[in-house]
C-alpha positions, 0 to 999 in steps of 0.5 A: 064756451067758444063761439063761432061767427059764420059770415056769409056774403051774398050777391045774386045767389038766389039759386044757391043761398037756400042750400047754403043756409040749409047746410048751416043748420047742420053744423056740428059742434059743442060751441055757440054759433051765430050766423051773419048773412050780408046781402050785398045789394042783390038784384035777384030774389036772394034776400027773399030766399035768405029770409025764408030759409033763415027762419029756422036758423037761430042767432041769425042777423041779416044785413042788407045793403047797397052793392059795394063788393065782398071786401066791404060786405065782409067788413060789415059782417065783422062789425057785428060778429061776436065770435071767438072764431070767424068762419067765412062762406060765400053765398054759393058754398055748402059747408060740411057739417064738421068743417067748423069744429075740425078747423077750430080744433086745429087752431087750438091744437097748434096754437095758431090763428088761421086754419084752412080746410079742404074743398069738396064739390056739391052738385046742386042738381042732385044735392050730393056733396063729395069730399076731395079724394085726398084726405088731408092730415093736419099740418102746421105750416111754419113759414107761410110766407115762404110757402105762399111765395113758392106756390107750395100752398096756394090756399094761404092766399085765400084767408077769408074764403070758405075753406078758412077760419080765423081767430077774431083777435087776428081779424081785429089786429089787421083791421078786417078787409082792405076796402081798396081791394075788391075780393076779401080772400086776397085782402085778408091774406095780404093784411 
C-alpha cells in the first residue's frame, strides 16, 4: 500500500497551525499516512499548539530546530520522510480532505512524478473553506519548461508549495531543496 509523507514547515504560525493539523486529521484515502511537522525556531507558541493539536494525529513526527528558513526545514522533514509520495504544506495552509488522494491518482494515471492541485481560500474567522470557482480538469503538461517560461502555468515554479505532490524518487534524485535558496517552492522547481 502506498504511503504519503505530509511535510509541514512552521515559523510563527500559532494562529493557524492548529487548524492546519485539524485539516490533516480529515485527509481521505486508502493509503498510509505519516505527518512530519518542522517547527523552524518559532518565537511564538507555535510549538505548544503543534504538540496540543497533534496528540490525536497518528504517525506524527515533530521536529523543532533553530530558525534556518523553509528550504532547510523542508530538507529536515525529507530526511525522516518514508513515503512514496511527498505532500507539502506551509504552517498556514488548510488541506482539502481529498487533495492528496486526487494528486496521487493523477500522478499514477499520467505516469508522472509531480502533480499540482488547485488553491482555494479558507476564512480563519468563520472557519469556512471555499474551493476555487474554476473546476480543474486533469491535464498533462508535456513541455513544462516551455510552459513555465511562457508564464502559461505559473504554478510550475511552486514545486514544494501546498498545491503540489512529488514522488519520493524525484526528491531523492534532485537532492531536496537547495540550501542556498531560502524558499523551498522555487528551490525545488529549479532543481
